[in-house]
N, C-alpha and C positions, 0 to 999 in steps of 0.2 A: 601455432603457425601464423606467421605474419601475412598480411593481406597482399595479394598480388597487385602489381603497380605497372601501368603502361603510360608512356608519354605519347601524346597525340600532337602532331605538327601538321598544320595546313596552311593554305594560301588565303590569308584573311581578306584579300581584295577581290576574291572571286565568290560570287553567290553560290555557285554549284558546290565549290569546295567546302564552304561553311555549312551548307545544308547537309552534305554527306557526313561531315565531321560530327555534327550534332547527332545524326543517326547512329554512327559508329560508337560515339561516346556513350549513348544511352544503352546500346546493346551490351557493351562491355561492363557498364555499371550494373545492369540487370543480371549479368553473369557473376557478379561478386568481385569484379576487378576494379581497383581504384584507377581513375583516369586523371592524369595531370597534364597541364599545358603551361606554356610560358606566359608570363604576365601580359605580354603585348598581344596575346591571342585570345585570352580568356573572355574578353568582352564580346568577341564574335560568336562564341559558342552559346553564351547566355544560358548556361545551365548551372544550377547551384551544386549539382553533384560532381562537377569538375573542379579539381583543386588547382589553384594558381601558384606557380613557383617562379623564382627568378631564372632567366634564361641560362645563366652561367652554370647553374646546378640542376637544371630541369630534369636531366636523365638520371641523376643520382638515385640509387635504390630501385630503379625500374628494371624490369626483365626484358623490355622490348621498346623500341621507338617505332611507332606507326606513322607514316607520312602520307598525306593525301595531297597530290599536286604534281607539277611538272618537274623537270630536271633541276631547276633552280631551288624549288622547295625541298627536293630530296637532298641537294647539297647542303642546304641549311640544316636539315635533319642530321646529316653526317657530322656537322660541326658540333651539334649538341650531344650526339651519341658517342663519338670517338673518345673524348676524355675519360669516359667511365667504362669503356670497353663493352658497350651495350650494342647488341645487334639491331639493325634498322631494317624495317620492312616497308617498301615503297609501293603505293598504289598510284598508277599513272593517270593524271588528269590533264596532261599536256599533249604534246605531239608525238615525239619519238619515245622518250622515256626509257633509255637503255638501263638506267639504274633501278627502275621499278621492277617489282616481282609480279605484279598483277595489274590488270586493267580495271576500270571502274565497273564494268559489267559483271565482274567477279567479286564484288565487294563483300557479299554475304558469305562467300567461301573463305575470304580472308578473315573475317570476324570469327567464323567458326574455328578456323585453324589457330587463331590467337587464343581463343578460349580453351581449346584442347591441347595447346602447346605443340602443335604439329608444324615445326619448322626445323630446317637445318641451317647451319651457319657457314658462310663462305667468306674467307678473308680476302680483301683486296689491297694491293700494294698502294702505299701513299708516298709522297715526296717530302723530304726535309729541305727547306729552302732558306738559305742564309745570304744576306746582302751585306757587303763590306764596302767601305770607302777609305782608301789610304790604310788598309790593314785593320780598320776598326769596324766591328760589327754594328751596323746601323738598323737592321731589321731582321726578324726571323719569322717564318711562317711555315705552312704545310699545304699540301694539295692532294686531293683524291684524283682529279682528272689531269690537271696540268698547271705548270707555272709558265707564264708567257712574258717575255720582255718585248715591249712594243714602243714604237716611235710616238712622240708627243706632237711634233709638228707635221701637219698634213702635207705640206709642200716640199718636204725634204726627207731623204732616206735616213735610216738609222745605220750608223757605222759600228759594227760589233766584231769582236774576235771570239770565236768559239773554241773551247778547249775540252778535251776528253782525257781523263786520267792523267792530268798534269802535263799533257802535250798539246800543242796548238793543232787544231783541225783545219780551220779556214777563217778568213776574214770576209765578211759579207756586208754589202750595202743592201739593206732590206727594209721591209716594214716591221719585222720582228723575228723572234725565235721562240719556239715552243718546246719545252721539255715536258714529256707526258708519260703517264703510266699506261699499261695495257687497257685499263678501264677508260682512260681518257682518249684512247686511240679512235673511239667512235664519236668524239666530241669535237672540240676546236681543232685538234690535230688532223682529224679526218677532213674538215672543211678546208684546211690548208694544204691538202694533198698527201697527208701521211697514210701509212698502211693501217689496215685493221689488224689488231693483234688479239689473239684469243686470251681471255682473262687469266687462264692458268699458266700462261707463258711468263716466265720471270725475265723481264727486260725493261729497259727504259728507252724512250724515243726522243730524237732530236729532229724537229721539223722547222726549216726556215720558212718565213712568210714572204713571198714575192721577192726573193733574193736575186740581185743582178750579179751573177757569178757563173763561171764555167761549171764549178762543182757546187750544186745547190740542191742536192737530193736529200730526202729524209733518210735518217740512219737509225739503226736499232743497236743498242749497246748493252753490255752486261748489267744486271741489276746491282752489281757491286761497283759500277763505274761512278765517277764524279763528273758531272757536266758543269762547265763554267762558261758564263757569258760576260765578257768585258765590254762595257759601254765606253767606247773610245772617247778621248777628250775632245775630238773634233766635233762632237755632237753638242749642239745648243738648241733647246734648253735641256737636253738630256733625254731620258726615257721614263717609262713607267713599267712596273711589274704587276701583273694580276695573278692571283692564285685562285683557280676555279672560277674566275670572273667575278669574285665576291670580295676579295681582300686586296686592296691597292697599296702599293709602295712606290713613292717617287724615287727615281734614280738619277741623281746628278751625274754629269760627265765624269768618268773615272770610276764609276760604281762597278762592282763585280757581283754577279749572282751565281752562287754555287748550289747545285741541285744533286742530292743523293737520295737513295732509298731510305725512308723513315722506318724506324723500328716498330712503330705503332700503326697497324693496319686499320682500315675501316671494315667492320663486320656486317655483312649483309645477310638478312634472314631469307631463306629460300623455301618455298612451299613444295617445289618439285624440282627435280634435276633434269631440266630440258637441255638438250645439246645447244651450245652457243650458236651453231650453224642455224638451227631453227629460229632462234631469237633474232639473228641477223636478217634472215629472210623475212620474218614477220615485221620487224621494225622498219626496214627499208622497202618493204613490199617488192622483193626481188622476184623476177620471173623464173619460175622453176617448172612450168608446164612442160611435159614430155619426159620428165625424169622417170626412169624405169628401174631404179634400184630396188624398190620394194618387191617388184615382181620377180626380179632375178634372185633375190634372197629367198623368196618363197617357192621357187620352181624346183622342187625336189625331184622331179621326174626327168630332168635333163640328163643326157648321156655324156660321159667324159670322153 
């Protein structure tokens, strides 16, 4: 039987994250699990028991990717895990951490669950993003949260035409346009005024950013839809596109960004099946005092 193998990803610039990563690595190694990390992180761990591998193939042969950090670190973990169809388990060391499965105070429980293989896998929709100019593909990327087309010049608006399923929707003078997944509905799209969409809902979102137009509301479209954003030639010096705030593509005037659902999802490891409503309340610290639902459900003596 081959040795079990886990990829450990952390935020190397944070002392707390590095300290916790060392502890997790040692516990996993003591349990007979080989721990690997990318070459750009191994120096932070300073443990001879941790195997260093190139980032591009770091998750190959692993059964799980364990990430210690905030949303940015977890998105980096998704970049490493997704090409090899490996589930990712995030431990939140940041602020909100919607993609994380556990908080830092439950780290010992996480390690025990990894050792005992006690997790379920939940698939999250991703985006396939294609950029063309004059009909020629100039860039291709993907996103778990969102693809955003944004202005470059601070002192002028971005002029775009948005299209859904091959038909024009609206022309906007705006700061940008976000195409998001349900997972991304609680990220950048939420900050721009978009709706929160439950993860199991199959849909894509279009959210304008500070659009000067009569119709400038967020919309929710079919998961089979194609969203296209044309950067009109009136824009100088053009625009930029960000995928998950991590991968940048410059968009000269006349560029077209097409967004569809990607066939390859991101797989998240879940330790328990908590309702998304509870996660939303906890992450945003929503006021729910006075809720009487539990008492009503438990009141078996009420008359009809």
